[in-house]
C-alpha positions in Angstrom: 0.0 0.2 -0.1 1.2 3.5 -0.5 2.7 5.2 2.7 1.4 8.3 4.1 3.6 11.3 3.5 2.3 14.5 4.3 1.9 16.6 1.1 1.5 13.2 -0.9 -1.9 11.5 -1.9 -1.7 8.0 -0.5 -3.8 4.7 0.3 -4.3 3.0 3.4 -6.7 1.2 5.6 -9.5 3.1 6.6 -10.1 4.4 10.3 -13.2 4.1 12.1 -13.2 8.0 12.4 -13.4 8.1 8.7 -16.8 6.1 8.4 -18.7 9.5 8.0 -16.5 10.9 5.2 -16.8 7.4 3.4 -20.7 7.4 3.7 -20.9 11.0 2.5 -18.7 10.3 -0.3 -20.7 7.1 -1.3 -24.0 9.2 -1.0 -22.5 11.9 -3.2 -21.6 9.3 -6.0 -25.1 7.6 -5.6 -27.0 10.8 -6.1 -25.2 11.7 -9.4 -26.1 8.2 -10.9 -29.7 7.4 -11.9 -29.0 3.8 -11.6 -28.1 4.0 -7.9 -30.2 7.0 -6.7 -32.9 5.0 -5.6 -30.6 3.2 -3.3 -30.5 6.1 -1.1 -34.1 6.2 0.1 -33.7 3.0 2.1 -30.8 4.4 4.2 -30.0 7.7 5.9 -26.5 9.2 6.2 -26.4 8.2 9.9 -27.3 4.6 9.1 -24.7 4.5 6.3 -22.1 6.0 8.8 -22.8 3.4 11.3 -22.7 0.8 8.6 -19.2 1.7 7.6 -18.0 2.3 11.2 -18.9 -1.2 11.9 -17.3 -2.3 8.7 -13.9 -0.7 9.5 -13.9 -1.2 13.3 -15.2 -4.6 13.8 -15.2 -6.5 10.4 -16.7 -10.0 10.5 -13.7 -11.4 8.8 -10.2 -10.6 9.1 -9.9 -10.4 5.4 -12.6 -7.9 5.0 -11.0 -4.6 4.6 -11.9 -1.2 3.8 -9.3 0.9 2.1 -9.0 4.8 1.6 -7.4 6.8 -1.0 -6.4 10.1 0.9 -5.6 13.7 -0.6 -3.4 15.8 1.5 -4.9 18.9 2.6 -4.3 22.0 4.9 -6.8 20.5 7.4 -5.4 17.2 7.1 -5.9 14.3 4.6 -9.3 14.0 2.8 -11.1 10.7 1.6 -11.2 10.9 -2.3 -11.9 7.2 -2.7 -12.7 4.0 -1.1 -12.9 0.2 -1.8 -14.0 -2.7 0.2 -12.3 -6.1 -0.4 -12.9 -9.6 0.9 -13.1 -13.3 0.1 -15.7 -13.9 -2.7 -19.0 -15.4 -1.8 -20.0 -16.5 -5.3 -21.3 -20.0 -5.7 -18.5 -20.6 -8.1 -15.7 -19.2 -6.1 -12.5 -21.0 -5.2 -11.0 -20.4 -1.5 -8.4 -18.3 -3.1 -10.9 -15.9 -5.2 -11.4 -12.3 -3.7 -13.9 -9.8 -4.4 -13.9 -6.1 -4.7 -17.4 -5.4 -3.4 -17.2 -1.6 -3.3 -14.9 0.8 -5.4 -16.0 4.5 -5.2 -13.9 7.4 -6.3 -15.2 11.1 -5.6 -16.7 12.7 -8.9 -14.6 15.9 -8.6 -11.3 14.0 -8.1 -11.6 11.5 -10.8 -8.4 11.4 -13.4 -6.2 12.5 -10.6 -4.7 9.2 -9.8 -6.7 8.1 -6.7 -8.6 5.4 -8.6 -5.1 4.0 -9.7 -3.5 4.2 -6.4 -6.4 2.5 -5.0 -6.6 -0.4 -7.5 -3.0 -1.0 -6.9 -3.3 -1.1 -3.4 -6.5 -3.5 -3.4 -4.5 -5.8 -5.5 -1.4 -5.8 -3.1 -3.6 -6.2 -0.1 -5.4 -9.3 -1.7 -1.9 -10.8 -2.6 -0.7 -10.4 1.0 -3.9 -12.3 2.0 -2.9 -15.0 -0.3 -5.8 -14.5 -2.9 -4.9 -15.5 -6.4 -7.7 -14.2 -8.4 -9.9 -11.1 -7.9 -13.5 -10.5 -9.1 -15.7 -7.5 -9.3 -19.4 -7.2 -10.0 -19.7 -4.4 -12.2 -23.1 -2.6 -13.4 -23.5 -3.5 -17.1 -24.0 0.2 -17.8 -20.9 1.5 -16.2 -18.7 1.8 -19.3 -16.1 4.2 -17.6 -15.3 1.9 -14.9 -15.2 -1.2 -17.3 -12.7 0.7 -19.5 -10.7 1.7 -16.4 -10.5 -1.9 -15.4 -10.1 -3.3 -18.8 -6.9 -1.2 -19.2 -5.6 -2.7 -15.9 -6.3 -6.2 -17.2 -9.6 -7.3 -15.9 -11.9 -9.2 -18.0 -15.4 -10.4 -18.2 -15.8 -14.0 -17.3 -19.1 -14.6 -18.7 -21.0 -14.3 -15.3 -24.1 -12.0 -14.8 -26.7 -11.2 -12.2 -29.4 -8.9 -11.3 -29.4 -7.1 -7.9 -31.5 -4.6 -6.2 -33.8 -3.6 -3.3 -36.0 -6.1 -1.6 -39.3 -4.3 -2.9 -38.0 -4.3 -6.4 -38.0 -0.7 -7.0 -34.2 -0.7 -7.9 -33.0 -3.3 -10.1 -29.5 -3.4 -11.4 -28.0 -5.8 -13.9 -24.2 -6.7 -13.3 -21.5 -8.6 -15.0 -18.7 -10.2 -13.4 -14.9 -9.1 -14.2 -11.9 -11.0 -13.0 -8.1 -10.8 -13.0 -5.3 -13.1 -12.0 -3.3 -11.6 -9.1 -1.3 -14.7 -7.9 2.6 -14.3 -8.4 
């Protein structure tokens, strides 16, 4: 993972105190995306903050991690992106398959290297946890993220699914990408 040097953008494990910044970032990105906007109605910012705090402070598995990409600032580092990673729970997963469950880069800070630094740290962390393949469920309409991942060596593996809210008001089609990360 990137070190944290004053004045240098970096990536590290998230701290519980950053749960609010992560929730706020997630809400901003979801609000800007018509496919995800409906998910916001089911959870308040306070509930999202508590969910992120628990994920960071007391993850159910040691391999579940939340990483943050930070931008230095006069008032201290600011969260510009985050990722959640852990073991894959897919039915066809091998024990050495990992999942990038969430990957969000602040809309106003895209193209500045935060996503690339975060993706590199994700792969480094998964390798350190002895995973050999990483998977990623991607919205079928997210051409920008798919192009970013394809350029980094990720490919579709043919799997697809539909997810959404329990009441069915939000339906999201996803395809699965994968990449080999074993050395």
